[in-house]
Backbone bond lengths (Angstrom), bond angles and torsions (degrees), N, CA, C in turn:
res aa  C-N    CA-C-N  psi(-1)  N-CA   C-N-CA  omega(-1)  CA-C   N-CA-C  phi
1 M - - - 1.449 - - 1.540 110.01 -
2 I 1.323 118.26 -40.13 1.433 121.57 179.11 1.531 110.43 -63.29
3 M 1.375 115.22 -43.15 1.464 118.83 178.77 1.532 111.48 -61.62
4 K 1.315 116.14 -35.61 1.482 118.63 -179.76 1.495 111.27 -63.51
5 Y 1.295 117.56 -43.44 1.488 119.87 179.44 1.533 114.66 -74.83
6 L 1.323 115.09 -29.25 1.452 118.53 171.92 1.492 111.42 -65.03
7 Y 1.393 115.75 -41.14 1.484 121.02 179.72 1.562 107.03 -65.10
8 R 1.303 118.27 -40.93 1.465 118.97 179.84 1.542 111.03 -64.95
9 L 1.335 115.42 -37.60 1.490 118.07 177.12 1.526 110.06 -64.58
10 Y 1.331 118.21 -39.98 1.446 123.86 175.85 1.509 110.11 -59.59
11 Q 1.341 116.59 -46.42 1.449 120.29 177.91 1.486 113.36 -55.64
12 L 1.306 114.98 -46.47 1.488 120.72 -174.81 1.518 111.38 -71.91
13 C 1.305 118.06 -42.05 1.477 120.09 -171.49 1.521 112.40 -92.03
14 V 1.310 119.54 -27.45 1.481 122.89 -173.68 1.539 111.86 -114.68
15 A 1.303 114.05 -59.58 1.500 120.76 -169.97 1.568 109.52 -65.64
16 L 1.344 117.14 -48.11 1.484 121.01 -174.41 1.526 111.48 -58.95
17 P 1.307 119.56 -50.37 1.467 118.44 179.81 1.548 113.09 -60.84
18 I 1.349 116.50 -39.28 1.460 120.14 -179.47 1.487 109.33 -66.02
19 L 1.324 117.32 -44.52 1.465 119.00 -175.16 1.556 112.76 -75.25
20 F 1.267 116.38 -28.50 1.451 121.78 176.52 1.590 109.88 -63.60
21 V 1.336 112.05 -52.32 1.461 118.14 176.89 1.546 112.31 -64.97
22 G 1.340 116.41 -39.82 1.448 121.56 -178.85 1.565 110.77 -64.16
23 T 1.272 117.48 -39.73 1.444 121.34 -179.75 1.556 111.81 -67.26
24 I 1.323 116.41 -42.08 1.463 119.75 177.71 1.497 110.32 -64.93
25 L 1.340 117.15 -46.50 1.486 120.94 179.79 1.527 111.45 -60.57
26 T 1.366 115.77 -42.40 1.456 121.58 -179.55 1.557 109.28 -59.08
27 A 1.309 116.04 -46.85 1.458 121.01 179.43 1.544 111.12 -61.49
28 I 1.318 115.21 -46.39 1.485 118.15 -177.87 1.526 109.65 -64.34
29 I 1.323 119.28 -45.58 1.470 123.45 179.06 1.510 110.61 -60.84
30 T 1.305 118.44 -43.45 1.452 123.14 -178.23 1.550 109.48 -63.97
31 V 1.323 116.98 -50.17 1.470 120.34 -179.66 1.480 112.21 -61.14
32 T 1.364 116.63 -45.30 1.450 122.31 -178.54 1.529 111.24 -65.46
33 G 1.343 116.11 -47.79 1.419 121.34 -178.87 1.529 114.13 -64.44
34 C 1.322 117.45 -40.33 1.446 121.49 177.58 1.503 112.90 -69.84
35 T 1.348 116.29 -29.12 1.433 120.89 178.77 1.538 111.26 -73.68
36 L 1.337 115.54 -37.50 1.436 120.14 -173.96 1.524 114.90 -95.01
37 G 1.356 117.65 -23.08 1.418 117.94 -170.61 1.498 114.88 -146.44
38 N 1.326 116.56 -137.27 1.455 123.29 -172.98 1.489 111.22 -76.32
39 G 1.349 117.10 109.65 1.451 122.95 -175.95 1.524 113.00 -65.50
40 H 1.329 116.47 -33.36 1.482 119.40 179.69 1.506 110.37 -67.90
41 L 1.323 116.77 -40.38 1.477 121.23 178.45 1.556 111.68 -69.77
42 W 1.313 115.17 -54.78 1.479 118.11 -175.68 1.538 110.91 -76.30
43 G 1.326 117.13 -17.26 1.449 118.81 176.55 1.505 114.35 -81.29
44 Y 1.356 116.83 -6.23 1.460 120.27 -178.35 1.535 113.64 -121.02
45 Y 1.344 116.72 -53.03 1.482 118.43 -168.13 1.530 112.43 -65.67
46 P 1.368 122.41 -39.45 1.467 116.04 176.19 1.489 113.46 -61.36
47 G 1.371 116.79 -38.06 1.456 120.77 177.66 1.524 111.11 -67.69
48 H 1.351 116.28 -37.73 1.452 119.56 176.02 1.512 110.55 -58.03
49 C 1.304 117.66 -50.77 1.452 122.82 179.18 1.521 112.03 -61.15
50 W 1.323 116.82 -38.09 1.454 123.43 -179.67 1.545 110.02 -63.33
51 G 1.339 114.82 -44.79 1.471 120.29 179.10 1.487 111.42 -60.13
52 R 1.332 117.21 -44.56 1.484 120.78 177.77 1.517 111.95 -67.40
53 L 1.315 116.88 -36.47 1.472 121.36 179.13 1.508 110.11 -62.22
54 V 1.322 117.38 -47.36 1.484 121.64 179.83 1.498 111.13 -56.74
55 I 1.324 117.12 -50.55 1.460 121.42 -174.49 1.542 112.60 -72.02
56 R 1.357 115.98 -41.05 1.457 118.34 178.31 1.536 112.20 -69.47
57 T 1.344 116.50 -35.65 1.466 118.15 -179.33 1.500 110.08 -66.77
58 L 1.312 117.28 -34.79 1.464 122.12 179.52 1.508 113.72 -85.74
59 L 1.343 116.32 7.06 1.460 123.73 172.26 1.536 112.87 60.99
60 L 1.331 116.17 36.07 1.467 119.57 -176.12 1.533 107.56 -96.84
61 P 1.347 117.60 123.33 1.457 120.69 -179.41 1.545 110.74 -74.10
62 V 1.327 117.70 143.42 1.450 123.35 -174.86 1.511 109.87 -128.81
63 T 1.326 116.93 133.24 1.472 123.23 172.32 1.523 108.35 -118.14
64 V 1.301 117.58 132.79 1.451 123.54 180.00 1.536 108.65 -122.62
65 K 1.310 117.09 127.67 1.454 120.61 176.60 1.566 109.13 -126.39
66 G 1.324 116.41 144.95 1.438 121.53 168.79 1.517 116.84 94.05
67 R 1.308 117.62 13.88 1.496 118.36 178.20 1.509 110.80 -62.96
68 E 1.323 118.68 -24.75 1.469 120.86 178.76 1.523 113.34 -64.90
69 H 1.309 117.73 -13.65 1.462 119.50 179.39 1.553 112.89 -78.92
70 I 1.295 117.31 -9.33 1.451 123.06 -175.01 1.537 109.86 -99.14
71 E 1.345 117.53 124.73 1.451 121.90 -179.99 1.503 109.99 -93.70
72 K 1.300 117.72 140.40 1.455 125.19 175.18 1.520 109.37 -61.94
73 G 1.342 117.83 134.75 1.450 120.58 176.08 1.509 116.82 83.72
74 Q 1.290 117.52 -4.98 1.491 122.04 -179.61 1.512 108.76 -98.36
75 S 1.313 115.52 132.16 1.491 121.49 175.79 1.533 108.26 -81.64
76 Y 1.331 116.45 140.14 1.481 121.54 178.63 1.500 108.87 -133.14
77 V 1.363 114.78 160.15 1.430 122.32 164.47 1.500 104.53 -111.27
78 F 1.380 115.24 108.53 1.479 121.84 178.12 1.525 107.87 -86.62
79 V 1.314 115.42 134.40 1.454 121.21 177.56 1.554 108.41 -125.52
80 A 1.346 115.09 127.63 1.496 118.41 -175.15 1.539 109.29 -132.94
81 N 1.327 112.05 152.33 1.457 118.36 170.85 1.531 109.74 -69.03
82 H 1.300 117.02 155.32 1.462 122.47 -171.25 1.508 111.86 -122.59
83 Q 1.361 116.09 88.64 1.435 122.41 -174.69 1.500 114.50 -85.16
84 G 1.338 117.06 -32.39 1.468 119.29 -174.10 1.509 110.28 -176.81
85 A 1.369 112.55 -176.96 1.467 118.12 -177.72 1.517 113.48 -62.35
86 F 1.325 118.72 -28.54 1.442 122.04 -175.93 1.514 113.26 -75.96
87 D 1.317 116.53 -6.27 1.459 118.79 171.33 1.554 111.67 -58.58
88 I 1.330 113.46 -36.86 1.446 119.25 -179.80 1.541 111.76 -62.47
89 F 1.307 116.67 -48.46 1.446 121.73 -179.33 1.510 111.41 -66.11
90 L 1.335 116.24 -38.70 1.449 120.14 -179.63 1.507 113.11 -65.09
91 I 1.322 116.84 -46.20 1.457 119.95 178.52 1.528 111.47 -68.86
92 Y 1.314 116.16 -45.80 1.471 119.63 -179.27 1.521 110.86 -59.51
93 G 1.322 116.23 -43.54 1.436 120.31 -172.42 1.541 113.97 -83.70
94 F 1.348 119.09 -25.95 1.432 119.85 -166.44 1.550 116.59 -130.85
95 L 1.309 116.95 -2.76 1.460 118.93 173.62 1.502 112.44 -64.64
96 G 1.317 115.88 -37.45 1.498 120.56 178.13 1.477 111.86 74.83
97 R 1.309 119.63 32.69 1.442 124.14 -177.55 1.542 110.63 -145.21
98 N 1.308 115.93 131.81 1.502 119.28 175.18 1.554 108.36 -68.19
99 F 1.289 115.36 130.18 1.488 118.48 -179.02 1.499 110.38 -156.38
100 K 1.298 114.38 170.81 1.456 124.61 172.03 1.520 108.90 -111.60
101 W 1.317 116.77 145.07 1.473 119.44 171.61 1.523 111.32 -86.28
102 M 1.313 116.09 147.13 1.457 120.76 166.14 1.544 105.50 -104.08
103 M 1.309 118.63 116.69 1.466 119.10 -167.83 1.524 111.17 -138.71
104 K 1.310 115.79 166.17 1.459 121.95 179.00 1.515 111.19 -67.13
105 R 1.314 117.46 144.09 1.415 123.03 -179.04 1.560 111.64 -63.27
106 S 1.314 116.09 -26.72 1.471 121.33 -176.72 1.554 111.84 -66.84
107 L 1.336 116.40 -19.75 1.488 120.05 -177.81 1.519 111.41 -71.87
108 K 1.323 116.23 -13.85 1.457 119.06 176.16 1.541 111.74 -59.69
109 K 1.373 114.60 -25.27 1.440 120.16 -172.83 1.575 112.92 -80.11
110 I 1.315 116.62 -10.54 1.490 118.84 -179.01 1.527 109.68 -68.13
111 P 1.307 118.66 124.21 1.453 119.64 -179.20 1.538 113.70 -54.32
112 F 1.318 117.08 138.25 1.465 124.84 -178.94 1.559 111.93 64.74
113 V 1.303 118.99 -54.65 1.467 122.31 -174.62 1.532 108.20 -65.28
114 G 1.327 118.19 -42.59 1.490 120.71 -179.43 1.510 110.97 -62.64
115 A 1.342 117.59 -43.58 1.459 120.01 177.39 1.532 114.91 -62.85
116 A 1.326 113.52 -37.66 1.492 119.31 178.64 1.564 108.53 -68.46
117 C 1.325 118.40 -38.57 1.441 119.47 179.60 1.568 111.84 -65.52
118 V 1.312 114.29 -39.77 1.472 119.57 177.08 1.529 109.71 -63.11
119 A 1.308 117.01 -46.03 1.468 120.69 -179.79 1.505 112.57 -64.65
120 A 1.321 117.47 -33.29 1.482 122.30 179.26 1.486 113.58 -80.79
121 H 1.306 116.42 -1.85 1.479 121.56 176.98 1.522 112.91 64.70
122 H 1.309 116.54 34.39 1.441 118.37 168.61 1.531 108.77 -66.29
123 I 1.287 118.32 159.24 1.458 123.23 -170.52 1.551 110.55 -99.78
124 F 1.307 115.82 112.80 1.447 122.36 179.03 1.553 108.05 -91.91
125 V 1.338 112.78 129.26 1.458 119.30 179.99 1.536 109.28 -84.71
126 D 1.323 112.09 121.24 1.472 119.45 177.00 1.528 109.76 -117.04
127 K 1.346 114.76 110.43 1.462 119.76 -174.70 1.504 111.26 -104.70
128 S 1.333 116.29 23.25 1.476 119.72 -174.02 1.573 112.78 -77.36
129 G 1.317 116.40 -7.49 1.475 117.63 178.89 1.486 107.66 178.02
130 P 1.407 116.40 162.46 1.450 121.29 179.77 1.549 114.88 -54.44
131 S 1.349 116.66 -40.33 1.443 119.41 -178.33 1.548 110.65 -67.85
132 K 1.359 119.34 -33.93 1.433 121.65 177.98 1.533 109.79 -71.39
133 I 1.307 117.26 -40.15 1.465 119.80 176.81 1.532 110.83 -61.80
134 K 1.312 116.66 -41.53 1.463 121.02 178.45 1.501 110.56 -63.93
135 A 1.340 117.72 -39.01 1.473 122.84 179.32 1.540 109.80 -64.35
136 T 1.340 117.04 -36.77 1.451 120.17 177.18 1.496 112.29 -64.00
137 Y 1.334 116.80 -43.69 1.442 122.67 176.23 1.522 112.37 -65.39
138 D 1.296 117.09 -40.14 1.439 120.52 178.33 1.519 111.64 -62.23
139 K 1.333 116.67 -43.24 1.487 120.31 176.99 1.521 110.87 -62.31
140 A 1.307 117.13 -41.60 1.460 120.56 -178.67 1.512 108.74 -65.21
141 R 1.305 117.65 -39.94 1.475 119.83 -179.63 1.521 111.35 -63.68
142 K 1.288 118.24 -39.14 1.455 120.93 177.14 1.512 112.63 -69.56
143 T 1.343 114.43 -32.15 1.475 119.46 -176.16 1.559 111.34 -75.82
144 L 1.318 116.98 -37.63 1.446 120.06 -171.45 1.563 111.52 -84.07
145 Q 1.314 112.96 64.85 1.492 119.18 -179.69 1.522 107.82 -135.30
146 N 1.339 115.48 158.34 1.465 122.45 175.45 1.534 113.04 54.41
147 G 1.326 115.95 39.11 1.428 120.86 174.51 1.533 115.00 89.27
148 M 1.298 117.45 -5.82 1.485 119.58 177.24 1.534 109.78 -68.92
149 S 1.321 116.41 138.12 1.457 122.56 -179.55 1.487 112.93 -118.31
150 L 1.325 115.27 174.35 1.471 123.05 -176.29 1.507 108.53 -129.62
151 V 1.303 117.46 140.21 1.493 121.54 173.59 1.522 108.64 -116.90
152 V 1.317 112.27 131.06 1.504 120.52 -175.54 1.527 108.31 -132.29
153 F 1.304 117.05 141.10 1.476 121.87 167.48 1.522 107.46 -99.84
154 P 1.273 120.83 97.15 1.474 123.19 -170.46 1.537 112.52 -71.22
155 E 1.306 120.86 -11.16 1.451 122.35 172.66 1.518 109.54 -69.90
156 G 1.323 114.90 -24.99 1.492 117.85 177.25 1.494 113.81 92.06
157 A 1.343 119.41 -25.09 1.448 122.18 -178.77 1.524 109.17 -160.82
158 R 1.311 116.37 162.39 1.494 119.50 178.88 1.490 111.94 -68.20
159 T 1.298 115.98 148.34 1.460 122.00 179.19 1.508 111.56 -70.32
160 F 1.312 119.82 146.25 1.444 124.50 175.22 1.568 108.78 -91.80
161 T 1.331 117.97 -20.96 1.441 121.78 -169.40 1.514 114.09 -114.38
162 G 1.326 119.22 -14.97 1.459 121.91 -172.16 1.486 111.38 96.83
163 K 1.326 117.06 -15.77 1.475 119.36 179.93 1.518 109.54 -89.57
164 M 1.302 115.39 147.42 1.487 119.88 -178.35 1.530 110.85 -77.52
165 G 1.304 113.84 135.49 1.488 119.41 177.10 1.525 112.36 -89.42
166 E 1.303 114.05 -178.18 1.485 120.46 179.44 1.525 108.98 -69.69
167 F 1.335 115.55 147.98 1.457 121.48 173.92 1.481 112.20 -86.66
168 K 1.353 116.81 132.76 1.459 121.23 174.93 1.532 108.98 -82.62
169 R 1.313 117.46 163.81 1.451 122.42 -168.18 1.538 114.45 -85.00
170 G 1.355 116.20 -18.03 1.471 119.54 -168.61 1.537 115.34 -50.26
171 A 1.351 116.57 -49.66 1.472 119.22 -177.38 1.515 111.06 -65.15
172 F 1.264 117.74 -32.84 1.486 122.43 -176.89 1.475 109.93 -79.37
173 M 1.353 119.09 -32.17 1.460 121.81 173.51 1.531 109.48 -64.72
174 L 1.306 116.56 -40.53 1.472 121.00 -178.18 1.522 108.01 -68.78
175 A 1.331 119.78 -45.27 1.459 121.69 177.34 1.471 111.53 -60.07
176 D 1.361 117.70 -37.11 1.472 121.91 -179.84 1.556 109.05 -67.40
177 E 1.349 115.10 -44.88 1.488 119.25 -176.63 1.534 109.48 -62.89
178 L 1.326 118.06 -37.93 1.446 121.02 -177.17 1.510 112.73 -95.88
179 Q 1.351 114.78 -0.54 1.513 119.13 -179.27 1.483 112.27 52.76
180 L 1.339 115.05 50.10 1.443 121.70 178.75 1.563 110.43 -109.49
181 P 1.367 117.22 146.06 1.427 117.36 175.02 1.511 113.36 -70.98
182 V 1.343 113.46 145.74 1.484 120.61 178.22 1.536 108.31 -101.77
183 V 1.310 116.39 133.60 1.453 121.04 179.09 1.555 108.25 -115.20
184 P 1.323 116.91 111.81 1.448 119.63 175.35 1.542 113.41 -73.47
185 I 1.286 116.63 142.07 1.474 122.67 176.73 1.501 109.74 -127.19
186 T 1.346 115.49 131.68 1.434 119.84 174.69 1.556 111.59 -104.47
187 I 1.306 115.51 124.73 1.452 120.91 177.05 1.529 109.13 -107.00
188 N 1.332 113.58 131.18 1.464 119.16 175.43 1.508 111.71 -125.03
189 G 1.280 118.48 143.07 1.476 121.94 173.84 1.516 115.48 100.81
190 S 1.311 118.28 -24.34 1.425 121.06 -175.18 1.543 111.31 -64.50
191 F 1.284 118.53 -35.59 1.476 121.32 178.82 1.496 110.49 -62.24
192 H 1.314 118.27 -34.10 1.462 120.99 -179.31 1.534 111.67 -77.38
193 V 1.305 116.08 -29.72 1.487 121.56 -178.92 1.510 110.26 -68.95
194 M 1.365 115.57 -53.22 1.457 119.64 179.25 1.536 108.70 -158.13
195 P 1.347 117.13 92.89 1.439 121.50 -179.54 1.587 111.12 -72.45
196 R 1.276 116.88 164.01 1.438 123.51 -172.97 1.535 111.15 -59.60
197 M 1.290 117.93 -35.35 1.479 119.71 -178.87 1.536 112.55 -77.62
198 R 1.328 117.25 -0.30 1.424 119.26 178.73 1.538 112.11 -126.32
199 D 1.355 115.31 33.07 1.461 120.43 176.39 1.542 111.64 -54.36
200 C 1.312 113.76 138.19 1.467 120.35 178.07 1.503 113.38 66.68
201 G 1.331 117.72 15.25 1.443 121.84 177.01 1.550 109.61 -96.50
202 W 1.330 113.97 -164.78 1.484 118.48 178.65 1.549 109.34 -70.35
203 V 1.279 115.76 144.99 1.453 120.80 173.32 1.537 107.68 -83.51
204 S 1.306 114.86 135.96 1.493 120.66 175.06 1.515 110.29 -98.11
205 W 1.264 117.35 132.81 1.493 119.41 179.65 1.531 109.40 -69.98
206 H 1.340 113.34 128.72 1.505 117.44 179.85 1.547 105.47 -164.34
207 P 1.348 118.27 139.35 1.469 120.01 177.18 1.546 109.56 -62.10
208 L 1.307 114.27 151.57 1.481 124.02 175.79 1.470 110.28 -119.55
209 S 1.329 117.79 144.46 1.437 121.51 175.46 1.545 111.48 -137.93
210 L 1.326 113.93 147.22 1.457 121.50 178.74 1.557 107.61 -130.00
211 T 1.343 115.12 117.04 1.438 117.67 178.15 1.494 110.39 -113.13
212 I 1.336 116.22 122.04 1.483 124.01 -177.85 1.503 106.80 -98.62
213 H 1.324 116.93 113.40 1.473 121.82 -176.86 1.523 110.91 -84.41
214 Q 1.292 115.06 171.78 1.454 121.10 178.83 1.534 109.10 -67.04
215 P 1.338 119.18 141.13 1.470 123.32 179.78 1.550 109.01 -60.69
216 I 1.313 112.48 146.97 1.463 119.61 173.98 1.564 107.01 -110.31
217 Y 1.315 115.85 109.30 1.434 121.83 -174.23 1.545 110.66 -85.30
218 P 1.321 117.40 147.61 1.452 120.60 -179.17 1.523 110.98 -64.60
219 V 1.323 114.41 142.53 1.468 121.60 175.83 1.533 104.12 -125.15
220 G 1.313 116.16 95.49 1.434 121.16 -174.74 1.539 110.25 82.98
221 K 1.311 114.85 -165.88 1.465 119.05 -179.08 1.521 109.53 -149.52
222 G 1.331 114.26 139.31 1.464 118.79 -179.94 1.510 112.98 123.42
223 A 1.292 116.56 -162.91 1.458 123.14 -172.31 1.527 114.18 -59.13
224 D 1.342 115.58 -40.79 1.474 119.73 -179.41 1.565 111.14 -64.70
225 N 1.328 115.77 -41.09 1.453 120.32 -178.79 1.531 109.44 -68.63
226 I 1.331 116.21 -40.19 1.496 119.59 177.40 1.504 111.19 -61.79
227 A 1.298 117.49 -45.79 1.483 121.18 -177.44 1.490 108.97 -66.38
228 T 1.318 119.44 -41.60 1.465 121.92 -178.14 1.530 111.12 -67.05
229 T 1.317 115.38 -44.25 1.467 119.64 -178.88 1.545 110.90 -64.33
230 L 1.342 116.72 -41.28 1.475 122.04 178.82 1.511 108.74 -62.70
231 R 1.317 118.55 -48.81 1.462 122.56 -177.90 1.505 111.19 -61.77
232 D 1.362 118.91 -48.17 1.432 122.44 -177.80 1.537 110.81 -65.56
233 S 1.354 116.62 -36.65 1.481 118.71 179.36 1.497 110.19 -66.11
234 Y 1.364 116.42 -43.05 1.447 121.43 -178.66 1.552 109.98 -58.37
235 Y 1.288 117.64 -45.86 1.483 121.85 -176.74 1.514 111.03 -72.63
236 S 1.341 115.91 -32.16 1.466 118.27 174.31 1.510 112.02 -62.53
237 V 1.352 116.20 -47.39 1.443 119.37 179.23 1.508 109.96 -63.09
238 M 1.322 118.18 -43.13 1.479 122.70 -179.09 1.538 111.38 -62.27
239 S 1.331 116.08 -31.39 1.451 119.49 -172.62 1.529 113.61 -64.05
240 D 1.337 117.77 -22.03 1.442 119.38 -176.75 1.583 111.45 -118.54
241 L 1.336 116.57 11.13 1.484 117.96 177.15 1.513 111.39 -68.99
242 D 1.305 115.85 142.55 1.450 122.55 175.30 1.532 108.89 -62.34
243 E 1.312 115.81 139.23 1.481 120.85 -176.86 1.553 110.58 -62.46
244 T 1.328 116.55 -28.82 1.481 119.72 -178.05 1.528 110.84 -71.21
245 N 1.369 117.94 -14.30 1.423 120.00 -179.24 1.527 113.63 -98.34
246 D 1.330 114.65 -45.27 1.481 114.83 -164.70 1.513 116.17 -139.67
247 K 1.283 119.92 -8.23 1.497 117.14 -175.61 1.554 110.14 -110.00
C-alpha cells in the first residue's frame, strides 16, 4: 500500500510534468518535421521516442518477443488486441518498425496529438459513406509501399473487461486487397496499467509485454482468404494472452 502511494506521488510530481512537456514537444517536432522534410521519418521517430519516454518515465518493465519474424523492407499489416491506452505507447516505442496507424477520425480532436497524427499522415477511418471508405482504402494503398507498414486494432475499441473482443474485417480486407502479410501482435499488461474505465486516472504499475507472431501470408484472394487470415490472426493473438485477461 505504501509503494502504491509513493508511486502516485512520483507520477504527480515527476512523471506528469515530464510527460506533459514531452507530449507537446513531440507534437511540435512531428508537425514541423513533416511540414519541412521527410514525412516517413518525422512521422515515426518522434512518436517512437515519445512512446518509450512514457513507459520508461513511469518505470514500467517491457518484454518484447518475436522481432525476428519481421523482415526488413517488407510491408505488413500488424493487428493487435486493444487492452488499454498504453497499447499505443507500447507499440510506438517497442515494435521497432516504421508504420502508420489506422485510427478513428475522432482522434483528430485531441489537442496537439491530433495535429501531429494529421501531419504524420496516419490513416483516419471515415465510415460516413462509400466514397469516404474508398478514400481511406486508397490512402492506405498509397502508404503501404517501400516497406511501410500499418498497425490496426481490429477489435475497433479498447476492452472494458480485459477480455478480447471479436475482430472486425476491415484490416483483413485491406491486407487481402493489397496481398500483404498480416502479423498478429499480443499485448499483455496494458489493461492492468490503465483500463478504459479509468482513463486519465492513476497509472498502476504492471509489467507490459509485446509478442510479435509469425506473419500470415495470403493464400489466394477474396472472401476465403479474408476469413482464414482473420481466424488465424485471432487465434495467434489469443495463444499468448495472459490467463488473467482472457483465458
